[in-house]
gemmi code that builds the backbone of each chain (N, CA, C; Angstrom):
import gemmi

chains = {
    "A": [
        ("MET", (-8.911, 25.161, -1.304), (-9.113, 24.257, -2.755), (-9.321, 22.795, -2.527)),
        ("ALA", (-10.064, 21.999, -3.025), (-10.481, 20.561, -2.508), (-8.916, 19.876, -3.052)),
        ("MET", (-8.956, 18.623, -2.181), (-7.269, 18.178, -2.814), (-8.177, 17.040, -3.186)),
        ("ILE", (-8.774, 15.970, -2.229), (-9.487, 15.099, -3.069), (-10.743, 15.023, -3.846)),
        ("GLU", (-9.888, 15.070, -5.417), (-11.387, 15.293, -6.821), (-10.780, 14.308, -7.956)),
        ("ASN", (-11.885, 14.548, -8.665), (-11.584, 14.103, -10.183), (-11.219, 12.813, -9.591)),
        ("VAL", (-9.871, 11.946, -10.347), (-9.340, 10.792, -10.517), (-9.041, 9.961, -9.479)),
        ("CYS", (-8.503, 11.283, -8.377), (-8.435, 10.780, -6.963), (-9.272, 10.017, -6.460)),
        ("ARG", (-10.429, 11.020, -6.245), (-11.624, 10.573, -5.756), (-12.242, 9.206, -6.164)),
        ("GLN", (-11.783, 9.340, -7.554), (-12.661, 8.264, -8.325), (-11.955, 7.225, -8.056)),
        ("THR", (-10.678, 7.050, -7.676), (-9.802, 6.052, -7.020), (-9.925, 5.363, -5.492)),
        ("LEU", (-10.653, 6.199, -4.652), (-10.512, 6.218, -3.507), (-12.101, 5.911, -3.138)),
        ("GLU", (-12.819, 6.063, -4.537), (-14.474, 5.700, -4.272), (-13.973, 3.916, -4.583)),
        ("ALA", (-13.013, 3.488, -5.348), (-13.325, 2.470, -6.149), (-11.847, 1.509, -5.199)),
        ("THR", (-11.121, 1.863, -4.286), (-10.153, 1.186, -4.465), (-10.325, 0.132, -2.998)),
        ("GLU", (-10.152, -1.067, -3.442), (-10.474, -2.324, -2.326), (-9.563, -1.852, -0.893)),
        ("PHE", (-8.744, -1.654, -1.090), (-8.129, -1.137, 0.298), (-7.294, -0.232, 0.086)),
        ("VAL", (-6.584, 0.488, 1.170), (-5.608, 1.773, 1.394), (-4.471, 1.410, 2.448)),
        ("THR", (-3.347, 1.572, 1.381), (-1.853, 1.598, 2.595), (-1.759, 2.322, 3.250)),
        ("ILE", (-1.327, 2.461, 4.654), (-1.038, 3.773, 5.126), (0.274, 3.463, 5.680)),
        ("VAL", (1.076, 4.458, 5.478), (2.467, 4.510, 5.945), (3.039, 5.510, 6.865)),
        ("THR", (3.874, 5.471, 7.745), (4.245, 5.999, 8.626), (5.624, 6.232, 9.068)),
        ("GLN", (6.260, 6.718, 9.358), (8.112, 6.586, 9.785), (8.288, 6.298, 10.826)),
        ("GLY", (8.706, 5.033, 11.057), (9.066, 4.267, 12.700), (10.454, 4.517, 12.831)),
        ("GLU", (11.332, 4.354, 14.073), (12.511, 4.489, 14.636), (13.383, 3.877, 13.509)),
        ("ALA", (12.810, 2.707, 12.811), (13.667, 2.408, 12.257), (13.696, 1.428, 10.701)),
        ("GLY", (12.605, 2.581, 10.509), (12.255, 2.442, 8.683), (10.863, 2.825, 8.911)),
        ("PRO", (10.511, 2.465, 7.933), (8.996, 2.892, 7.265), (7.984, 1.854, 8.262)),
        ("HIS", (7.004, 2.115, 8.412), (5.867, 0.733, 9.260), (4.957, 1.244, 7.949)),
        ("VAL", (4.116, 0.003, 7.421), (3.330, -0.327, 6.634), (1.693, -0.782, 7.278)),
        ("SER", (1.005, -0.144, 7.233), (-0.987, -0.829, 8.145), (-1.005, -0.391, 6.757)),
        ("ALA", (-2.457, -1.042, 7.124), (-3.258, -0.561, 6.024), (-5.163, -0.610, 6.212)),
        ("THR", (-5.916, -0.308, 6.149), (-6.933, -0.469, 5.980), (-8.348, -0.641, 5.073)),
        ("TRP", (-9.727, -1.300, 5.225), (-10.250, -1.298, 3.820), (-11.071, -0.050, 3.440)),
        ("GLY", (-10.745, 0.059, 2.253), (-11.701, 0.908, 1.090), (-12.923, 1.248, 1.685)),
        ("ASP", (-13.648, 0.268, 1.950), (-14.785, 0.368, 2.533), (-15.469, 1.238, 3.874)),
        ("TYR", (-14.060, 0.996, 4.613), (-14.154, 1.432, 5.743), (-14.112, 3.498, 5.556)),
        ("ILE", (-13.222, 3.700, 4.787), (-13.050, 4.868, 4.941), (-14.142, 5.393, 4.232)),
        ("ARG", (-14.627, 4.908, 3.277), (-16.167, 4.999, 2.486), (-17.089, 5.478, 3.102)),
        ("ALA", (-17.349, 4.354, 4.452), (-18.229, 4.559, 5.433), (-18.171, 5.548, 6.442)),
        ("MET", (-16.776, 6.162, 6.304), (-17.135, 7.393, 7.506), (-16.937, 8.413, 6.651)),
        ("GLY", (-16.952, 8.545, 5.248), (-17.621, 9.604, 4.516), (-16.170, 9.887, 3.659)),
        ("ILE", (-15.690, 11.004, 2.612), (-14.803, 11.299, 2.520), (-15.120, 12.583, 1.402)),
        ("ASP", (-14.271, 13.344, 2.429), (-14.606, 14.773, 2.071), (-13.566, 15.576, 1.338)),
        ("ASN", (-13.358, 16.728, 1.236), (-12.743, 17.288, 0.350), (-10.976, 17.275, 0.398)),
        ("ASP", (-10.768, 17.263, 1.782), (-9.560, 17.050, 2.040), (-8.983, 16.638, 3.320)),
        ("THR", (-10.234, 15.974, 4.070), (-9.743, 14.591, 4.906), (-10.172, 13.104, 4.772)),
        ("LEU", (-9.889, 12.615, 5.301), (-9.544, 10.742, 5.456), (-9.983, 10.351, 6.920)),
        ("ILE", (-10.881, 9.814, 7.091), (-11.249, 9.349, 8.870), (-11.085, 7.831, 8.522)),
        ("VAL", (-10.425, 7.275, 9.474), (-10.007, 5.744, 9.373), (-10.213, 4.758, 10.863)),
        ("PRO", (-11.301, 4.174, 11.062), (-11.470, 3.178, 11.968), (-10.643, 2.309, 12.704)),
        ("VAL", (-10.100, 3.072, 13.704), (-8.662, 2.080, 14.521), (-8.619, 0.885, 15.029)),
        ("GLY", (-8.566, -0.472, 15.031), (-8.270, -0.901, 15.655), (-6.763, -1.761, 16.664)),
        ("SER", (-6.365, -1.971, 16.031), (-4.844, -2.119, 16.556), (-4.027, -0.906, 16.138)),
        ("MET", (-2.887, -0.579, 15.746), (-2.385, 0.669, 14.791), (-1.546, 0.847, 15.750)),
        ("GLN", (-0.978, 0.224, 16.961), (-0.058, 1.039, 17.926), (0.918, 1.355, 17.558)),
        ("LYS", (1.462, 0.489, 16.479), (3.069, 0.937, 16.593), (2.356, 2.803, 14.863)),
        ("THR", (1.527, 2.615, 14.258), (1.247, 3.724, 13.701), (1.262, 4.919, 14.644)),
        ("GLU", (0.231, 4.373, 15.645), (-0.041, 5.852, 16.691), (0.882, 6.237, 17.173)),
        ("ALA", (2.234, 4.899, 17.465), (2.772, 5.969, 18.456), (4.229, 6.552, 17.291)),
        ("ASN", (4.328, 5.893, 16.131), (4.874, 7.055, 14.889), (4.141, 8.502, 14.633)),
        ("LEU", (3.341, 8.246, 14.750), (2.222, 9.675, 14.371), (2.717, 10.276, 15.393)),
        ("ARG", (2.864, 10.332, 16.884), (3.074, 10.779, 18.277), (4.679, 11.734, 17.890)),
        ("ARG", (5.507, 11.067, 17.152), (7.117, 11.747, 17.060), (6.840, 12.202, 15.606)),
        ("ASP", (6.146, 11.307, 14.624), (6.066, 12.260, 13.292), (4.669, 12.241, 13.030)),
        ("SER", (4.169, 13.321, 12.316), (2.518, 13.118, 11.869), (2.472, 12.899, 10.773)),
        ("ARG", (3.565, 13.028, 9.856), (3.627, 12.608, 8.456), (3.070, 11.407, 7.812)),
        ("VAL", (2.387, 11.204, 7.258), (1.822, 9.765, 6.831), (1.712, 10.207, 5.438)),
        ("GLN", (1.373, 8.934, 4.325), (1.527, 8.807, 3.409), (0.235, 7.758, 3.093)),
        ("VAL", (-0.448, 7.613, 1.836), (-2.107, 6.550, 2.291), (-2.612, 6.351, 0.305)),
        ("LEU", (-1.948, 5.204, 0.386), (-1.766, 4.624, -1.215), (-3.268, 3.905, -1.297)),
        ("ALA", (-3.866, 4.740, -2.784), (-5.201, 3.602, -3.228), (-4.999, 3.380, -4.430)),
        ("ALA", (-5.650, 2.455, -5.263), (-5.678, 1.971, -6.071), (-6.509, 1.312, -6.830)),
        ("SER", (-7.245, 1.403, -8.137), (-8.130, 0.520, -8.464), (-8.435, 0.361, -9.864)),
        ("ARG", (-8.318, -0.989, -10.666), (-8.460, -1.000, -11.966), (-9.859, -0.812, -12.151)),
        ("GLN", (-10.788, -0.119, -11.816), (-11.643, 0.432, -12.302), (-11.855, 1.630, -12.916)),
        ("VAL", (-10.665, 2.576, -12.046), (-10.747, 3.527, -12.613), (-9.883, 3.802, -14.348)),
        ("GLN", (-9.866, 4.508, -14.987), (-9.527, 4.762, -15.993), (-8.094, 5.548, -16.045)),
        ("GLY", (-7.060, 5.503, -16.083), (-5.561, 6.033, -16.146), (-5.240, 6.554, -17.090)),
        ("THR", (-4.176, 6.894, -16.972), (-3.434, 7.375, -18.123), (-2.603, 6.566, -19.191)),
        ("HIS", (-2.644, 5.048, -18.489), (-2.449, 3.905, -19.597), (-2.816, 2.778, -19.681)),
        ("GLY", (-4.335, 3.153, -19.926), (-5.224, 2.196, -19.641), (-5.753, 1.701, -18.131)),
        ("PRO", (-6.961, 0.882, -18.095), (-7.548, 0.817, -17.063), (-6.765, 0.565, -16.078)),
        ("GLY", (-6.859, 1.347, -14.922), (-6.224, 1.081, -13.675), (-5.653, 2.884, -13.261)),
        ("GLN", (-5.944, 2.889, -12.155), (-5.518, 4.173, -11.707), (-4.603, 4.266, -9.853)),
        ("GLY", (-3.542, 4.551, -9.657), (-3.227, 5.050, -8.063), (-3.344, 5.871, -7.947)),
        ("CYS", (-3.437, 6.608, -6.359), (-3.552, 7.950, -6.066), (-2.477, 7.797, -4.667)),
        ("LEU", (-1.853, 9.089, -4.690), (-0.631, 8.538, -3.105), (-1.449, 9.986, -2.499)),
        ("LEU", (-1.878, 9.936, -1.587), (-2.276, 11.351, -0.782), (-1.293, 11.119, 0.230)),
        ("THR", (-0.551, 12.493, 0.549), (0.462, 12.456, 1.528), (-0.149, 13.655, 2.474)),
        ("GLY", (-0.224, 13.817, 4.038), (-0.698, 14.821, 4.601), (0.167, 13.878, 5.988)),
        ("THR", (-0.790, 14.739, 7.097), (-0.695, 14.699, 8.544), (-1.637, 13.913, 8.950)),
        ("ALA", (-1.607, 13.047, 10.524), (-2.457, 12.213, 10.784), (-2.720, 11.906, 12.638)),
        ("GLU", (-3.344, 12.228, 12.916), (-3.703, 12.188, 14.557), (-4.455, 10.435, 14.669)),
        ("ILE", (-4.377, 10.099, 15.781), (-5.424, 9.157, 16.439), (-6.079, 9.585, 16.996)),
        ("LEU", (-7.558, 9.769, 17.434), (-8.348, 9.344, 18.504), (-8.644, 8.923, 19.170)),
        ("ILE", (-8.718, 8.593, 20.561), (-9.208, 8.105, 20.898), (-10.552, 8.332, 21.840)),
        ("ASP", (-10.738, 9.919, 21.863), (-12.112, 10.330, 22.965), (-12.143, 11.253, 21.814)),
        ("GLY", (-13.875, 11.495, 22.392), (-14.073, 12.791, 21.089), (-15.416, 12.021, 20.896)),
        ("ASP", (-15.455, 13.315, 19.601), (-17.103, 13.243, 18.815), (-16.365, 12.209, 17.440)),
        ("LEU", (-15.251, 12.509, 17.524), (-15.015, 11.809, 15.499), (-14.859, 10.484, 16.442)),
        ("ALA", (-14.143, 10.516, 17.532), (-13.407, 8.609, 17.828), (-15.529, 7.817, 18.201)),
        ("THR", (-16.423, 8.440, 18.514), (-17.359, 7.777, 18.968), (-18.176, 7.917, 18.125)),
        ("LYS", (-18.039, 8.460, 16.700), (-18.588, 8.634, 15.807), (-18.238, 7.116, 14.696)),
        ("VAL", (-16.859, 6.977, 15.263), (-16.203, 5.943, 14.217), (-16.544, 4.636, 15.065)),
        ("LYS", (-16.804, 4.740, 16.512), (-17.262, 3.144, 17.533), (-18.731, 2.755, 16.567)),
        ("GLU", (-19.625, 3.780, 17.049), (-20.664, 3.685, 16.150), (-20.971, 2.863, 15.213)),
        ("LYS", (-20.302, 3.163, 14.473), (-20.170, 2.431, 12.840), (-19.450, 1.030, 13.008)),
        ("PHE", (-18.522, 0.969, 13.655), (-17.444, 0.254, 14.002), (-16.908, 0.026, 15.594)),
        ("PRO", (-17.825, -1.125, 15.821), (-17.697, -1.389, 17.507), (-16.761, -2.058, 17.633)),
        ("TRP", (-15.888, -2.484, 17.030), (-14.130, -3.159, 17.273), (-13.276, -1.778, 17.374)),
        ("ALA", (-13.608, -0.748, 17.043), (-12.923, 0.126, 16.786), (-12.151, 0.673, 18.175)),
        ("ARG", (-11.148, 1.047, 18.118), (-10.807, 1.677, 19.401), (-10.496, 3.133, 19.511)),
        ("GLY", (-10.751, 3.640, 18.283), (-10.251, 5.016, 17.779), (-10.346, 5.592, 16.366)),
        ("ALA", (-10.480, 6.780, 16.357), (-10.365, 7.214, 14.931), (-8.739, 7.726, 14.519)),
        ("MET", (-8.670, 7.664, 13.560), (-7.365, 8.240, 12.773), (-7.859, 9.667, 11.471)),
        ("LEU", (-7.625, 10.472, 11.834), (-8.083, 11.979, 10.680), (-6.817, 12.132, 10.352)),
        ("ILE", (-6.841, 11.983, 8.899), (-5.902, 11.969, 8.197), (-6.192, 13.666, 7.102)),
        ("ARG", (-5.335, 14.261, 7.563), (-5.479, 15.565, 6.358), (-4.458, 15.533, 5.480)),
        ("VAL", (-5.523, 15.644, 4.471), (-4.530, 15.557, 2.856), (-3.952, 16.674, 2.511)),
        ("GLY", (-2.265, 16.847, 2.409), (-1.758, 18.057, 1.875), (-1.402, 18.125, 0.459)),
        ("SER", (-1.432, 17.080, -0.210), (-1.194, 16.721, -1.583), (-1.739, 15.500, -2.134)),
        ("VAL", (-2.066, 15.231, -3.344), (-2.260, 14.399, -3.854), (-1.068, 14.264, -5.246)),
        ("LYS", (-1.228, 12.877, -5.495), (-0.488, 12.638, -6.660), (-0.840, 11.377, -7.559)),
        ("THR", (-0.733, 11.148, -8.986), (-1.715, 9.766, -9.569), (-0.152, 9.341, -9.701)),
        ("GLN", (-0.708, 7.891, -9.762), (0.410, 6.596, -9.664), (-0.212, 5.917, -10.456)),
        ("LEU", (0.853, 4.583, -11.121), (0.269, 3.329, -12.063), (-0.099, 3.685, -13.509)),
    ],
    "B": [
        ("MET", (12.373, -22.821, 3.512), (11.336, -23.367, 4.171), (10.915, -22.041, 2.999)),
        ("ALA", (9.307, -22.343, 2.321), (8.827, -21.627, 1.723), (8.115, -20.073, 2.523)),
        ("MET", (8.513, -18.508, 1.725), (7.996, -17.537, 2.722), (6.489, -17.282, 2.461)),
        ("ILE", (6.051, -17.297, 0.732), (5.065, -17.226, 0.008), (4.495, -18.325, -0.003)),
        ("GLU", (3.240, -18.646, 1.220), (2.539, -19.277, 1.147), (1.087, -19.426, 1.836)),
        ("ASN", (0.426, -20.702, 1.860), (-1.190, -20.491, 2.372), (-1.518, -19.301, 2.411)),
        ("VAL", (-2.130, -18.170, 3.494), (-3.046, -17.392, 3.137), (-2.372, -15.831, 2.379)),
        ("CYS", (-1.059, -16.267, 2.721), (-0.112, -15.006, 1.984), (-0.302, -14.940, 0.892)),
        ("ARG", (-0.040, -16.657, 0.371), (0.002, -16.833, -1.056), (-1.610, -16.308, -1.688)),
        ("GLN", (-2.041, -16.970, -0.957), (-3.770, -16.297, -1.715), (-3.694, -15.225, -1.438)),
        ("THR", (-3.527, -14.481, -1.021), (-4.019, -12.765, -0.736), (-2.930, -12.390, -2.449)),
        ("LEU", (-1.315, -13.015, -2.261), (-1.301, -12.237, -3.868), (-1.565, -12.962, -4.813)),
        ("GLU", (-2.140, -13.898, -4.704), (-3.213, -14.493, -6.159), (-4.554, -13.620, -6.290)),
        ("ALA", (-4.792, -12.518, -5.035), (-6.000, -12.011, -5.583), (-6.554, -10.509, -4.993)),
        ("THR", (-5.048, -9.947, -5.089), (-4.467, -8.556, -4.879), (-4.891, -7.514, -5.765)),
        ("GLU", (-5.192, -6.887, -6.125), (-5.581, -6.064, -7.167), (-3.873, -5.292, -7.377)),
        ("PHE", (-4.055, -4.794, -6.170), (-2.430, -4.162, -6.643), (-1.850, -4.336, -5.472)),
        ("VAL", (-0.332, -3.870, -5.498), (0.658, -4.150, -4.096), (1.062, -2.906, -4.298)),
        ("THR", (1.299, -2.599, -2.883), (1.790, -1.267, -2.256), (3.167, -1.659, -2.063)),
        ("ILE", (4.474, -0.675, -2.792), (6.086, -1.049, -2.339), (6.702, 0.100, -1.606)),
        ("VAL", (6.602, -0.278, -0.319), (7.789, 0.535, 0.189), (9.136, 0.448, 0.915)),
        ("THR", (10.154, 2.178, 0.144), (11.575, 1.371, 0.501), (11.300, 3.318, 1.840)),
        ("GLN", (12.582, 3.305, 2.034), (13.565, 4.195, 2.661), (14.001, 5.017, 1.774)),
        ("GLY", (13.591, 6.299, 2.168), (13.946, 7.435, 1.270), (14.720, 8.647, 1.990)),
        ("GLU", (15.766, 8.966, 1.835), (16.619, 9.714, 2.767), (15.457, 10.993, 3.272)),
        ("ALA", (14.176, 11.503, 2.603), (13.665, 12.022, 3.653), (12.593, 11.613, 4.431)),
        ("GLY", (12.443, 10.745, 3.822), (11.009, 9.622, 4.712), (10.494, 8.351, 4.300)),
        ("PRO", (9.640, 7.625, 4.137), (9.077, 6.215, 3.287), (9.008, 7.112, 1.939)),
        ("HIS", (9.371, 5.963, 1.015), (8.432, 6.476, -0.161), (7.776, 5.330, -1.168)),
        ("VAL", (6.566, 5.230, -1.186), (5.981, 4.540, -1.300), (5.392, 4.703, -3.136)),
        ("SER", (5.621, 3.395, -3.554), (5.492, 2.913, -5.016), (4.014, 2.126, -5.080)),
        ("ALA", (3.885, 1.182, -6.299), (3.158, 0.285, -6.160), (2.865, -0.313, -7.708)),
        ("THR", (2.415, -1.327, -7.961), (2.210, -1.825, -9.375), (1.142, -3.193, -8.650)),
        ("TRP", (0.713, -3.579, -10.076), (-0.763, -4.354, -10.489), (-0.420, -5.571, -9.947)),
        ("GLY", (-1.050, -6.431, -9.139), (-1.159, -7.889, -8.620), (-0.935, -8.599, -9.868)),
        ("ASP", (-1.655, -8.405, -11.482), (-1.229, -9.182, -12.437), (-0.308, -9.530, -12.882)),
        ("TYR", (0.484, -8.112, -12.611), (2.153, -7.490, -13.007), (2.657, -8.887, -12.286)),
        ("ILE", (3.107, -8.733, -10.990), (3.693, -9.824, -10.537), (3.139, -10.821, -10.767)),
        ("ARG", (1.643, -11.438, -10.993), (1.603, -12.883, -11.159), (1.899, -13.260, -12.390)),
        ("ALA", (1.845, -12.528, -13.634), (2.410, -12.386, -14.800), (3.504, -12.904, -14.575)),
        ("MET", (4.643, -12.461, -13.900), (5.922, -13.044, -13.348), (6.261, -14.543, -13.066)),
        ("GLY", (5.451, -14.831, -12.362), (5.234, -15.828, -11.522), (5.604, -15.887, -10.159)),
        ("ILE", (5.186, -16.455, -8.866), (5.437, -15.975, -7.796), (5.917, -17.258, -7.142)),
        ("ASP", (7.010, -17.253, -7.053), (7.437, -18.672, -6.299), (7.566, -18.852, -4.662)),
        ("ASN", (8.665, -19.506, -4.038), (8.117, -19.490, -3.056), (8.943, -18.191, -2.047)),
        ("ASP", (10.249, -17.936, -2.574), (10.154, -16.457, -1.336), (10.692, -15.298, -2.453)),
        ("THR", (9.850, -15.500, -3.786), (10.881, -14.309, -4.652), (9.561, -13.363, -4.969)),
        ("LEU", (9.597, -11.915, -5.523), (8.800, -11.769, -6.181), (8.919, -10.869, -7.633)),
        ("ILE", (9.079, -10.967, -8.660), (9.157, -10.237, -9.734), (8.470, -8.791, -10.392)),
        ("VAL", (8.500, -7.384, -10.359), (7.865, -6.858, -10.350), (8.711, -5.734, -11.957)),
        ("PRO", (7.641, -5.779, -12.589), (8.298, -5.449, -13.786), (8.405, -3.600, -13.650)),
        ("VAL", (9.539, -2.950, -13.973), (9.937, -1.481, -13.568), (10.077, -0.542, -14.643)),
        ("GLY", (8.771, 0.466, -14.743), (8.702, 1.386, -15.739), (9.608, 2.668, -14.997)),
        ("SER", (9.006, 3.449, -13.963), (9.581, 4.437, -14.035), (10.593, 4.085, -12.176)),
        ("MET", (9.780, 4.261, -11.900), (10.657, 3.744, -10.294), (11.900, 4.169, -9.963)),
        ("GLN", (12.142, 5.530, -10.167), (13.151, 6.019, -9.985), (13.773, 6.335, -8.643)),
        ("LYS", (12.754, 6.835, -8.295), (13.008, 7.154, -6.644), (13.564, 5.758, -5.892)),
        ("THR", (12.316, 4.816, -5.967), (12.702, 3.123, -5.567), (14.187, 2.801, -5.943)),
        ("GLU", (14.681, 3.139, -6.973), (15.732, 2.574, -7.579), (17.218, 3.072, -6.658)),
        ("ALA", (17.080, 4.611, -6.677), (18.109, 4.709, -5.934), (17.585, 5.037, -4.365)),
        ("ASN", (16.529, 4.724, -3.631), (15.872, 4.402, -2.224), (16.871, 2.776, -2.369)),
        ("LEU", (16.792, 2.142, -3.242), (17.192, 0.338, -2.638), (18.650, 0.754, -3.069)),
        ("ARG", (19.100, 1.390, -3.815), (20.785, 1.509, -4.047), (21.525, 1.703, -2.304)),
        ("ARG", (20.871, 2.968, -2.073), (21.163, 3.054, -0.096), (21.133, 2.009, 0.850)),
        ("ASP", (19.395, 1.365, 0.450), (18.995, 0.654, 1.599), (18.170, -0.334, 1.023)),
        ("SER", (18.783, -1.379, 0.896), (17.586, -2.568, 0.228), (16.848, -2.925, 0.618)),
        ("ARG", (16.150, -2.499, 1.878), (14.815, -2.780, 2.368), (14.046, -2.408, 2.288)),
        ("VAL", (12.592, -3.597, 1.501), (11.617, -3.248, 1.339), (10.190, -3.719, 1.487)),
        ("GLN", (9.332, -2.925, 1.781), (8.183, -3.764, 2.647), (6.921, -3.829, 1.118)),
        ("VAL", (6.300, -5.026, 1.071), (5.271, -4.853, 0.055), (4.068, -5.447, 0.986)),
        ("LEU", (3.076, -4.364, 0.721), (1.567, -4.865, 1.063), (0.646, -4.807, -0.048)),
        ("ALA", (-0.123, -6.848, 0.611), (-1.206, -7.043, -0.568), (-2.015, -7.365, 0.139)),
        ("ALA", (-3.528, -7.472, -0.215), (-4.491, -7.738, 0.259), (-5.938, -7.605, -0.502)),
        ("SER", (-7.086, -8.360, -0.016), (-7.918, -8.973, -0.828), (-9.040, -9.071, -0.058)),
        ("ARG", (-10.064, -9.091, 0.055), (-11.584, -8.861, 0.832), (-11.906, -10.326, -0.382)),
        ("GLN", (-11.425, -11.228, -1.216), (-11.619, -12.372, -1.919), (-11.032, -13.720, -0.591)),
        ("VAL", (-10.372, -13.398, -0.069), (-9.488, -14.107, 1.096), (-10.086, -14.080, 2.295)),
        ("GLN", (-10.574, -15.075, 3.034), (-10.565, -14.963, 4.248), (-9.621, -14.613, 5.310)),
        ("GLY", (-10.175, -14.040, 5.907), (-9.270, -13.330, 7.127), (-9.774, -14.254, 8.583)),
        ("THR", (-8.907, -13.362, 9.483), (-9.287, -14.147, 10.970), (-10.366, -13.085, 11.526)),
        ("HIS", (-10.827, -11.972, 10.741), (-12.474, -11.344, 11.346), (-13.308, -11.286, 10.021)),
        ("GLY", (-13.311, -12.233, 9.141), (-14.179, -12.582, 8.392), (-13.584, -12.100, 6.468)),
        ("PRO", (-14.421, -11.800, 5.644), (-13.549, -11.835, 4.394), (-13.177, -10.648, 4.009)),
        ("GLY", (-11.702, -10.895, 3.846), (-10.569, -9.792, 3.668), (-9.491, -10.275, 4.642)),
        ("GLN", (-8.558, -10.399, 3.393), (-6.900, -10.544, 4.473), (-5.657, -9.764, 3.484)),
        ("GLY", (-4.920, -9.384, 4.579), (-3.847, -8.468, 4.069), (-2.919, -9.361, 4.605)),
        ("CYS", (-1.584, -9.175, 3.702), (-0.564, -9.905, 3.688), (1.330, -8.595, 3.664)),
        ("LEU", (1.890, -8.407, 4.516), (2.846, -7.599, 4.495), (4.079, -8.287, 4.369)),
        ("LEU", (4.953, -8.136, 3.070), (5.950, -8.963, 2.749), (7.067, -8.270, 3.370)),
        ("THR", (8.115, -8.595, 3.912), (9.693, -7.583, 4.588), (10.799, -8.444, 3.690)),
        ("GLY", (11.562, -7.604, 3.170), (12.497, -8.144, 2.379), (13.740, -7.069, 1.990)),
        ("THR", (14.457, -7.722, 1.168), (15.173, -6.914, 0.335), (15.283, -6.967, -1.161)),
        ("ALA", (15.515, -5.934, -1.608), (15.053, -5.729, -3.306), (16.433, -4.870, -4.310)),
        ("GLU", (16.623, -5.487, -4.950), (17.083, -4.989, -6.472), (16.217, -4.630, -7.874)),
        ("ILE", (17.110, -3.298, -8.364), (16.143, -3.250, -9.707), (17.821, -3.236, -11.119)),
        ("LEU", (17.096, -4.650, -11.660), (17.894, -4.878, -12.786), (17.326, -4.362, -14.202)),
        ("ILE", (18.549, -3.543, -14.576), (17.806, -3.663, -15.965), (18.655, -3.999, -17.277)),
        ("ASP", (20.024, -5.084, -16.805), (20.081, -5.925, -17.986), (20.522, -6.993, -17.477)),
        ("GLY", (20.489, -7.988, -18.134), (20.478, -9.951, -17.825), (19.102, -10.424, -18.290)),
        ("ASP", (18.914, -11.443, -17.880), (18.251, -13.109, -18.100), (16.667, -12.470, -17.665)),
        ("LEU", (16.708, -11.783, -16.175), (15.044, -11.407, -15.905), (14.853, -10.209, -16.009)),
        ("ALA", (16.112, -9.162, -16.288), (15.217, -8.415, -16.844), (15.023, -8.183, -18.642)),
        ("THR", (15.760, -9.477, -19.390), (14.935, -9.487, -20.786), (13.605, -10.211, -20.778)),
        ("LYS", (13.615, -10.826, -19.585), (12.466, -11.497, -19.074), (10.990, -11.213, -18.817)),
        ("VAL", (11.108, -9.688, -18.251), (10.502, -9.020, -18.220), (9.753, -7.997, -19.265)),
        ("LYS", (10.939, -7.830, -19.920), (10.919, -6.795, -21.056), (10.256, -7.575, -21.958)),
        ("GLU", (9.646, -9.056, -22.295), (9.468, -9.707, -23.241), (7.818, -9.369, -22.861)),
        ("LYS", (7.618, -9.639, -21.471), (6.367, -9.517, -21.180), (5.248, -8.309, -21.381)),
        ("PHE", (6.777, -7.161, -20.915), (6.125, -5.661, -20.438), (7.157, -5.176, -21.424)),
        ("PRO", (6.622, -4.524, -22.467), (7.316, -3.722, -23.331), (7.863, -2.347, -23.417)),
        ("TRP", (6.926, -1.878, -21.843), (7.407, -0.809, -21.607), (8.022, -0.666, -20.779)),
        ("ALA", (8.369, -2.224, -20.327), (9.002, -1.934, -18.381), (10.722, -1.817, -19.174)),
        ("ARG", (11.832, -1.154, -18.174), (13.079, -0.378, -17.797), (13.866, -1.918, -17.178)),
        ("GLY", (13.094, -2.340, -16.803), (14.230, -3.573, -15.855), (12.704, -4.197, -15.379)),
        ("ALA", (13.901, -5.124, -13.798), (13.213, -5.922, -13.120), (13.287, -5.706, -12.160)),
        ("MET", (12.507, -5.308, -10.845), (12.628, -5.492, -9.732), (12.432, -6.987, -9.184)),
        ("LEU", (13.757, -7.406, -8.673), (13.709, -8.044, -7.968), (13.349, -8.639, -5.877)),
        ("ILE", (12.519, -8.897, -5.920), (12.091, -8.455, -4.235), (12.590, -10.225, -3.368)),
        ("ARG", (13.084, -10.286, -2.278), (13.632, -11.329, -2.195), (12.962, -11.267, -0.671)),
        ("VAL", (12.094, -11.797, -0.657), (11.344, -12.157, 0.738), (11.903, -13.065, 1.742)),
        ("GLY", (11.897, -12.026, 3.451), (12.668, -12.902, 4.174), (11.648, -12.821, 5.531)),
        ("SER", (10.042, -12.247, 5.332), (9.571, -12.577, 6.038), (7.972, -12.356, 5.757)),
        ("VAL", (6.933, -12.465, 6.203), (5.268, -12.144, 5.976), (5.152, -12.381, 7.589)),
        ("LYS", (4.055, -11.109, 6.926), (3.229, -10.888, 8.536), (1.686, -11.038, 7.899)),
        ("THR", (0.600, -11.200, 8.593), (-0.908, -11.103, 7.749), (-1.347, -9.806, 8.660)),
        ("GLN", (-2.149, -8.894, 8.139), (-2.706, -7.759, 8.244), (-4.045, -7.371, 8.089)),
        ("LEU", (-4.650, -6.785, 8.761), (-6.378, -6.390, 8.299), (-7.008, -7.436, 9.209)),
    ],
}
model = gemmi.Model(1)
for chain_id, residues in chains.items():
    chain = gemmi.Chain(chain_id)
    for i, (resn, *xyz) in enumerate(residues, 1):
        res = gemmi.Residue()
        res.name, res.seqid = resn, gemmi.SeqId(i, " ")
        for name, pos in zip(("N", "CA", "C"), xyz):
            atom = gemmi.Atom()
            atom.name, atom.element = name, gemmi.Element(name[0])
            atom.pos, atom.b_iso = gemmi.Position(*pos), 0.0
            res.add_atom(atom)
        chain.add_residue(res)
    model.add_chain(chain)
structure = gemmi.Structure()
structure.add_model(model)
structure.setup_entities()
């Protein structure tokens, strides 16, 4: 079953940025990327690909605990309470420095040092 | 010293939404609100006020651990690497159901059940 569909797909297609949250040793760690960047890599049914520039802390966190949460939101998507919808995607992620996916990301984003591959396990509307 | 100034203030003035992250018992908890909402309540030097609709989990988390992180971002703000800047605000927060601040929030947002008062302790640019 596709995870990323309907209103959640619309939100990812419109969001200006997404927030990426991992579990650090001292508490939640918050990172972000532009919506344009994940759209440039293509949004399929249940994965997101994020070009990785720095994100050293996120990478270290994911090695210990691969769980990730991604929040997207846009006023352009019609929500339950009027214009505006948020979507929280929960899943696991890894950062790949070498290999086909990393190469593909580096071709599009020369500043990138690798690719974050997010496997979405569940989605939930927000806002 | 004002915490919310310069590029971070510009980002808060422009961001479409903000992500609000607290520490839950089972990992980070991710919530969000619209930039319009926090701007409507006024952004002063070192506090943010968020109208609280649901946010039951966030409220329970803050009672145990008052630390909060708030991420804002906008392509409209000139960043270090071109158009676009993010800002991560770290501090503590509490949710007030009664009192002057809650009343002020409910006057502007009749659906709100209270006010989240965020005291910003540090800011960091992102993206």
